[in-house]
PyMOL CGO cylinders between C-alpha atoms (Angstrom):
from pymol import cmd
from pymol.cgo import CYLINDER

trace = [
    CYLINDER, 37.21, 35.77, -43.29, 37.44, 37.27, -39.70, 0.3, 1, 1, 1, 1, 1, 1,
    CYLINDER, 37.44, 37.27, -39.70, 35.88, 35.95, -37.04, 0.3, 1, 1, 1, 1, 1, 1,
    CYLINDER, 35.88, 35.95, -37.04, 33.61, 38.30, -35.09, 0.3, 1, 1, 1, 1, 1, 1,
    CYLINDER, 33.61, 38.30, -35.09, 33.82, 38.90, -31.32, 0.3, 1, 1, 1, 1, 1, 1,
    CYLINDER, 33.82, 38.90, -31.32, 30.42, 39.50, -29.05, 0.3, 1, 1, 1, 1, 1, 1,
    CYLINDER, 30.42, 39.50, -29.05, 32.50, 40.41, -25.97, 0.3, 1, 1, 1, 1, 1, 1,
    CYLINDER, 32.50, 40.41, -25.97, 29.16, 41.32, -23.98, 0.3, 1, 1, 1, 1, 1, 1,
    CYLINDER, 29.16, 41.32, -23.98, 27.99, 37.67, -24.62, 0.3, 1, 1, 1, 1, 1, 1,
    CYLINDER, 27.99, 37.67, -24.62, 26.76, 36.23, -21.10, 0.3, 1, 1, 1, 1, 1, 1,
    CYLINDER, 26.76, 36.23, -21.10, 28.63, 32.76, -21.33, 0.3, 1, 1, 1, 1, 1, 1,
    CYLINDER, 28.63, 32.76, -21.33, 31.91, 33.88, -23.39, 0.3, 1, 1, 1, 1, 1, 1,
    CYLINDER, 31.91, 33.88, -23.39, 32.20, 37.58, -23.41, 0.3, 1, 1, 1, 1, 1, 1,
    CYLINDER, 32.20, 37.58, -23.41, 35.69, 39.00, -22.21, 0.3, 1, 1, 1, 1, 1, 1,
    CYLINDER, 35.69, 39.00, -22.21, 33.63, 42.54, -21.43, 0.3, 1, 1, 1, 1, 1, 1,
    CYLINDER, 33.63, 42.54, -21.43, 31.31, 40.71, -19.33, 0.3, 1, 1, 1, 1, 1, 1,
    CYLINDER, 31.31, 40.71, -19.33, 31.91, 41.80, -15.42, 0.3, 1, 1, 1, 1, 1, 1,
    CYLINDER, 31.91, 41.80, -15.42, 29.10, 38.97, -14.50, 0.3, 1, 1, 1, 1, 1, 1,
    CYLINDER, 29.10, 38.97, -14.50, 29.43, 36.41, -17.36, 0.3, 1, 1, 1, 1, 1, 1,
    CYLINDER, 29.43, 36.41, -17.36, 31.22, 32.89, -17.41, 0.3, 1, 1, 1, 1, 1, 1,
    CYLINDER, 31.22, 32.89, -17.41, 33.79, 33.68, -19.26, 0.3, 1, 1, 1, 1, 1, 1,
    CYLINDER, 33.79, 33.68, -19.26, 33.89, 30.34, -21.13, 0.3, 1, 1, 1, 1, 1, 1,
    CYLINDER, 33.89, 30.34, -21.13, 36.78, 29.62, -23.59, 0.3, 1, 1, 1, 1, 1, 1,
    CYLINDER, 36.78, 29.62, -23.59, 36.60, 27.09, -26.09, 0.3, 1, 1, 1, 1, 1, 1,
    CYLINDER, 36.60, 27.09, -26.09, 39.22, 24.68, -28.48, 0.3, 1, 1, 1, 1, 1, 1,
    CYLINDER, 39.22, 24.68, -28.48, 37.72, 23.04, -31.44, 0.3, 1, 1, 1, 1, 1, 1,
    CYLINDER, 37.72, 23.04, -31.44, 38.49, 20.22, -33.74, 0.3, 1, 1, 1, 1, 1, 1,
    CYLINDER, 38.49, 20.22, -33.74, 37.59, 18.72, -36.40, 0.3, 1, 1, 1, 1, 1, 1,
    CYLINDER, 37.59, 18.72, -36.40, 34.67, 16.90, -34.36, 0.3, 1, 1, 1, 1, 1, 1,
    CYLINDER, 34.67, 16.90, -34.36, 33.84, 18.60, -31.15, 0.3, 1, 1, 1, 1, 1, 1,
    CYLINDER, 33.84, 18.60, -31.15, 34.27, 21.87, -29.58, 0.3, 1, 1, 1, 1, 1, 1,
    CYLINDER, 34.27, 21.87, -29.58, 35.28, 21.87, -25.94, 0.3, 1, 1, 1, 1, 1, 1,
    CYLINDER, 35.28, 21.87, -25.94, 35.50, 24.18, -22.97, 0.3, 1, 1, 1, 1, 1, 1,
    CYLINDER, 35.50, 24.18, -22.97, 35.94, 23.37, -19.29, 0.3, 1, 1, 1, 1, 1, 1,
    CYLINDER, 35.94, 23.37, -19.29, 34.05, 25.60, -16.24, 0.3, 1, 1, 1, 1, 1, 1,
    CYLINDER, 34.05, 25.60, -16.24, 34.58, 25.55, -12.86, 0.3, 1, 1, 1, 1, 1, 1,
    CYLINDER, 34.58, 25.55, -12.86, 31.22, 26.85, -11.07, 0.3, 1, 1, 1, 1, 1, 1,
    CYLINDER, 31.22, 26.85, -11.07, 31.94, 29.44, -8.26, 0.3, 1, 1, 1, 1, 1, 1,
    CYLINDER, 31.94, 29.44, -8.26, 29.93, 29.76, -4.93, 0.3, 1, 1, 1, 1, 1, 1,
    CYLINDER, 29.93, 29.76, -4.93, 27.73, 32.59, -7.24, 0.3, 1, 1, 1, 1, 1, 1,
    CYLINDER, 27.73, 32.59, -7.24, 26.83, 30.04, -10.02, 0.3, 1, 1, 1, 1, 1, 1,
    CYLINDER, 26.83, 30.04, -10.02, 24.88, 27.73, -6.89, 0.3, 1, 1, 1, 1, 1, 1,
    CYLINDER, 24.88, 27.73, -6.89, 21.37, 26.92, -5.91, 0.3, 1, 1, 1, 1, 1, 1,
    CYLINDER, 21.37, 26.92, -5.91, 20.94, 24.68, -3.29, 0.3, 1, 1, 1, 1, 1, 1,
    CYLINDER, 20.94, 24.68, -3.29, 24.08, 24.12, -1.40, 0.3, 1, 1, 1, 1, 1, 1,
    CYLINDER, 24.08, 24.12, -1.40, 27.35, 23.42, -3.07, 0.3, 1, 1, 1, 1, 1, 1,
    CYLINDER, 27.35, 23.42, -3.07, 25.74, 22.73, -5.98, 0.3, 1, 1, 1, 1, 1, 1,
    CYLINDER, 25.74, 22.73, -5.98, 25.28, 24.51, -9.35, 0.3, 1, 1, 1, 1, 1, 1,
    CYLINDER, 25.28, 24.51, -9.35, 22.30, 26.01, -10.32, 0.3, 1, 1, 1, 1, 1, 1,
    CYLINDER, 22.30, 26.01, -10.32, 20.58, 24.03, -13.38, 0.3, 1, 1, 1, 1, 1, 1,
    CYLINDER, 20.58, 24.03, -13.38, 19.62, 27.38, -15.32, 0.3, 1, 1, 1, 1, 1, 1,
    CYLINDER, 19.62, 27.38, -15.32, 23.40, 27.93, -15.37, 0.3, 1, 1, 1, 1, 1, 1,
    CYLINDER, 23.40, 27.93, -15.37, 24.12, 24.33, -16.51, 0.3, 1, 1, 1, 1, 1, 1,
    CYLINDER, 24.12, 24.33, -16.51, 21.66, 25.07, -19.20, 0.3, 1, 1, 1, 1, 1, 1,
    CYLINDER, 21.66, 25.07, -19.20, 23.59, 27.96, -20.31, 0.3, 1, 1, 1, 1, 1, 1,
    CYLINDER, 23.59, 27.96, -20.31, 26.65, 25.74, -20.55, 0.3, 1, 1, 1, 1, 1, 1,
    CYLINDER, 26.65, 25.74, -20.55, 24.88, 23.27, -22.72, 0.3, 1, 1, 1, 1, 1, 1,
    CYLINDER, 24.88, 23.27, -22.72, 23.29, 26.13, -25.13, 0.3, 1, 1, 1, 1, 1, 1,
    CYLINDER, 23.29, 26.13, -25.13, 27.02, 27.93, -25.55, 0.3, 1, 1, 1, 1, 1, 1,
    CYLINDER, 27.02, 27.93, -25.55, 29.13, 25.09, -26.09, 0.3, 1, 1, 1, 1, 1, 1,
    CYLINDER, 29.13, 25.09, -26.09, 26.86, 23.98, -29.19, 0.3, 1, 1, 1, 1, 1, 1,
    CYLINDER, 26.86, 23.98, -29.19, 25.91, 27.34, -30.55, 0.3, 1, 1, 1, 1, 1, 1,
    CYLINDER, 25.91, 27.34, -30.55, 29.80, 28.03, -30.76, 0.3, 1, 1, 1, 1, 1, 1,
    CYLINDER, 29.80, 28.03, -30.76, 30.44, 24.90, -32.33, 0.3, 1, 1, 1, 1, 1, 1,
    CYLINDER, 30.44, 24.90, -32.33, 28.16, 26.10, -35.22, 0.3, 1, 1, 1, 1, 1, 1,
    CYLINDER, 28.16, 26.10, -35.22, 29.38, 29.79, -34.94, 0.3, 1, 1, 1, 1, 1, 1,
    CYLINDER, 29.38, 29.79, -34.94, 33.06, 28.72, -35.46, 0.3, 1, 1, 1, 1, 1, 1,
    CYLINDER, 33.06, 28.72, -35.46, 32.36, 25.93, -37.96, 0.3, 1, 1, 1, 1, 1, 1,
    CYLINDER, 32.36, 25.93, -37.96, 29.63, 27.91, -40.30, 0.3, 1, 1, 1, 1, 1, 1,
    CYLINDER, 29.63, 27.91, -40.30, 30.98, 31.03, -39.39, 0.3, 1, 1, 1, 1, 1, 1,
    CYLINDER, 30.98, 31.03, -39.39, 27.82, 32.70, -38.87, 0.3, 1, 1, 1, 1, 1, 1,
    CYLINDER, 27.82, 32.70, -38.87, 25.62, 32.68, -35.05, 0.3, 1, 1, 1, 1, 1, 1,
    CYLINDER, 25.62, 32.68, -35.05, 23.19, 29.99, -34.69, 0.3, 1, 1, 1, 1, 1, 1,
    CYLINDER, 23.19, 29.99, -34.69, 20.03, 30.18, -32.93, 0.3, 1, 1, 1, 1, 1, 1,
    CYLINDER, 20.03, 30.18, -32.93, 18.47, 27.70, -30.30, 0.3, 1, 1, 1, 1, 1, 1,
    CYLINDER, 18.47, 27.70, -30.30, 14.76, 26.66, -31.56, 0.3, 1, 1, 1, 1, 1, 1,
    CYLINDER, 14.76, 26.66, -31.56, 14.33, 24.04, -29.07, 0.3, 1, 1, 1, 1, 1, 1,
    CYLINDER, 14.33, 24.04, -29.07, 16.59, 22.30, -26.58, 0.3, 1, 1, 1, 1, 1, 1,
    CYLINDER, 16.59, 22.30, -26.58, 15.99, 19.31, -24.32, 0.3, 1, 1, 1, 1, 1, 1,
    CYLINDER, 15.99, 19.31, -24.32, 17.99, 19.02, -21.14, 0.3, 1, 1, 1, 1, 1, 1,
    CYLINDER, 17.99, 19.02, -21.14, 18.50, 15.92, -19.12, 0.3, 1, 1, 1, 1, 1, 1,
    CYLINDER, 18.50, 15.92, -19.12, 19.95, 16.48, -15.50, 0.3, 1, 1, 1, 1, 1, 1,
    CYLINDER, 19.95, 16.48, -15.50, 21.86, 13.41, -14.17, 0.3, 1, 1, 1, 1, 1, 1,
    CYLINDER, 21.86, 13.41, -14.17, 23.95, 14.55, -11.36, 0.3, 1, 1, 1, 1, 1, 1,
    CYLINDER, 23.95, 14.55, -11.36, 24.81, 17.95, -9.23, 0.3, 1, 1, 1, 1, 1, 1,
    CYLINDER, 24.81, 17.95, -9.23, 27.10, 20.02, -10.66, 0.3, 1, 1, 1, 1, 1, 1,
    CYLINDER, 27.10, 20.02, -10.66, 29.45, 20.92, -7.57, 0.3, 1, 1, 1, 1, 1, 1,
    CYLINDER, 29.45, 20.92, -7.57, 30.74, 23.94, -6.78, 0.3, 1, 1, 1, 1, 1, 1,
    CYLINDER, 30.74, 23.94, -6.78, 34.54, 23.96, -7.30, 0.3, 1, 1, 1, 1, 1, 1,
    CYLINDER, 34.54, 23.96, -7.30, 34.59, 20.77, -9.39, 0.3, 1, 1, 1, 1, 1, 1,
    CYLINDER, 34.59, 20.77, -9.39, 36.10, 21.87, -12.69, 0.3, 1, 1, 1, 1, 1, 1,
    CYLINDER, 36.10, 21.87, -12.69, 33.86, 20.06, -15.55, 0.3, 1, 1, 1, 1, 1, 1,
    CYLINDER, 33.86, 20.06, -15.55, 34.03, 19.56, -19.08, 0.3, 1, 1, 1, 1, 1, 1,
    CYLINDER, 34.03, 19.56, -19.08, 31.56, 20.81, -21.35, 0.3, 1, 1, 1, 1, 1, 1,
    CYLINDER, 31.56, 20.81, -21.35, 31.53, 19.19, -24.88, 0.3, 1, 1, 1, 1, 1, 1,
    CYLINDER, 31.53, 19.19, -24.88, 29.24, 20.24, -28.25, 0.3, 1, 1, 1, 1, 1, 1,
    CYLINDER, 29.24, 20.24, -28.25, 29.17, 18.46, -31.45, 0.3, 1, 1, 1, 1, 1, 1,
    CYLINDER, 29.17, 18.46, -31.45, 27.10, 18.51, -34.46, 0.3, 1, 1, 1, 1, 1, 1,
    CYLINDER, 27.10, 18.51, -34.46, 24.61, 15.34, -34.68, 0.3, 1, 1, 1, 1, 1, 1,
    CYLINDER, 24.61, 15.34, -34.68, 22.74, 15.94, -38.55, 0.3, 1, 1, 1, 1, 1, 1,
    CYLINDER, 22.74, 15.94, -38.55, 21.46, 19.33, -40.53, 0.3, 1, 1, 1, 1, 1, 1,
    CYLINDER, 21.46, 19.33, -40.53, 19.39, 19.34, -42.78, 0.3, 1, 1, 1, 1, 1, 1,
    CYLINDER, 19.39, 19.34, -42.78, 19.56, 23.22, -44.86, 0.3, 1, 1, 1, 1, 1, 1,
    CYLINDER, 19.56, 23.22, -44.86, 19.98, 25.80, -42.23, 0.3, 1, 1, 1, 1, 1, 1,
    CYLINDER, 19.98, 25.80, -42.23, 18.69, 23.70, -39.08, 0.3, 1, 1, 1, 1, 1, 1,
    CYLINDER, 18.69, 23.70, -39.08, 21.42, 21.71, -37.15, 0.3, 1, 1, 1, 1, 1, 1,
    CYLINDER, 21.42, 21.71, -37.15, 20.64, 19.14, -34.19, 0.3, 1, 1, 1, 1, 1, 1,
    CYLINDER, 20.64, 19.14, -34.19, 23.22, 19.08, -31.85, 0.3, 1, 1, 1, 1, 1, 1,
    CYLINDER, 23.22, 19.08, -31.85, 24.29, 17.01, -28.48, 0.3, 1, 1, 1, 1, 1, 1,
    CYLINDER, 24.29, 17.01, -28.48, 25.98, 19.07, -25.40, 0.3, 1, 1, 1, 1, 1, 1,
    CYLINDER, 25.98, 19.07, -25.40, 27.57, 17.33, -22.37, 0.3, 1, 1, 1, 1, 1, 1,
    CYLINDER, 27.57, 17.33, -22.37, 28.51, 18.38, -18.95, 0.3, 1, 1, 1, 1, 1, 1,
    CYLINDER, 28.51, 18.38, -18.95, 31.24, 16.16, -17.98, 0.3, 1, 1, 1, 1, 1, 1,
    CYLINDER, 31.24, 16.16, -17.98, 32.69, 15.34, -14.65, 0.3, 1, 1, 1, 1, 1, 1,
    CYLINDER, 32.69, 15.34, -14.65, 35.91, 15.06, -13.75, 0.3, 1, 1, 1, 1, 1, 1,
    CYLINDER, 35.91, 15.06, -13.75, 35.55, 11.13, -13.01, 0.3, 1, 1, 1, 1, 1, 1,
    CYLINDER, 35.55, 11.13, -13.01, 34.09, 11.38, -16.38, 0.3, 1, 1, 1, 1, 1, 1,
    CYLINDER, 34.09, 11.38, -16.38, 30.41, 10.61, -15.41, 0.3, 1, 1, 1, 1, 1, 1,
    CYLINDER, 30.41, 10.61, -15.41, 27.98, 12.79, -17.65, 0.3, 1, 1, 1, 1, 1, 1,
    CYLINDER, 27.98, 12.79, -17.65, 26.35, 15.23, -15.59, 0.3, 1, 1, 1, 1, 1, 1,
    CYLINDER, 26.35, 15.23, -15.59, 24.07, 16.91, -17.86, 0.3, 1, 1, 1, 1, 1, 1,
    CYLINDER, 24.07, 16.91, -17.86, 23.13, 16.37, -21.71, 0.3, 1, 1, 1, 1, 1, 1,
    CYLINDER, 23.13, 16.37, -21.71, 21.02, 18.08, -24.12, 0.3, 1, 1, 1, 1, 1, 1,
    CYLINDER, 21.02, 18.08, -24.12, 20.03, 17.98, -27.66, 0.3, 1, 1, 1, 1, 1, 1,
    CYLINDER, 20.03, 17.98, -27.66, 18.68, 21.15, -29.45, 0.3, 1, 1, 1, 1, 1, 1,
    CYLINDER, 18.68, 21.15, -29.45, 17.60, 22.39, -32.95, 0.3, 1, 1, 1, 1, 1, 1,
    CYLINDER, 17.60, 22.39, -32.95, 19.67, 24.92, -33.79, 0.3, 1, 1, 1, 1, 1, 1,
    CYLINDER, 19.67, 24.92, -33.79, 19.20, 27.56, -36.75, 0.3, 1, 1, 1, 1, 1, 1,
    CYLINDER, 19.20, 27.56, -36.75, 21.93, 28.90, -38.64, 0.3, 1, 1, 1, 1, 1, 1,
    CYLINDER, 21.93, 28.90, -38.64, 21.66, 32.49, -39.18, 0.3, 1, 1, 1, 1, 1, 1,
    CYLINDER, 21.66, 32.49, -39.18, 20.80, 33.68, -42.73, 0.3, 1, 1, 1, 1, 1, 1,
    CYLINDER, 20.80, 33.68, -42.73, 23.76, 34.26, -44.96, 0.3, 1, 1, 1, 1, 1, 1,
    CYLINDER, 23.76, 34.26, -44.96, 24.83, 37.89, -44.64, 0.3, 1, 1, 1, 1, 1, 1,
    CYLINDER, 24.83, 37.89, -44.64, 22.09, 38.47, -42.02, 0.3, 1, 1, 1, 1, 1, 1,
    CYLINDER, 22.09, 38.47, -42.02, 25.19, 39.84, -39.81, 0.3, 1, 1, 1, 1, 1, 1,
    CYLINDER, 25.19, 39.84, -39.81, 26.70, 41.90, -42.17, 0.3, 1, 1, 1, 1, 1, 1,
    CYLINDER, 26.70, 41.90, -42.17, 23.20, 44.19, -42.43, 0.3, 1, 1, 1, 1, 1, 1,
    CYLINDER, 23.20, 44.19, -42.43, 22.94, 45.11, -39.06, 0.3, 1, 1, 1, 1, 1, 1,
]
cmd.load_cgo(trace, "trace")
């Protein structure tokens, strides 16, 4: 199966001129991406906007499922905890992993980790996998 690309995705799309352009690596346990927020990603001076932090978390969890399941997953519920600011210009590590699954409903965990190894933000999400072949019907 050839993986479909969504080139206009705000978080990872290559063609989206205002997107975050996240790039991912995978292993058996987790999906990882690194992101360096720029000035246009800030809220208060020098700090990354919390809404964009939630985008990073949502995307890292969703991308894990997209790769491992071969189909999109949609966030049904996400609970976030912001532990410390993400600073503009500081590269952070985004990590997503599966916690458990029942049918198409998957519980995922996402973390944003600073260069010092501190968890700056984390989320637990319930994500619904798209029905088999739903993408092909469009």
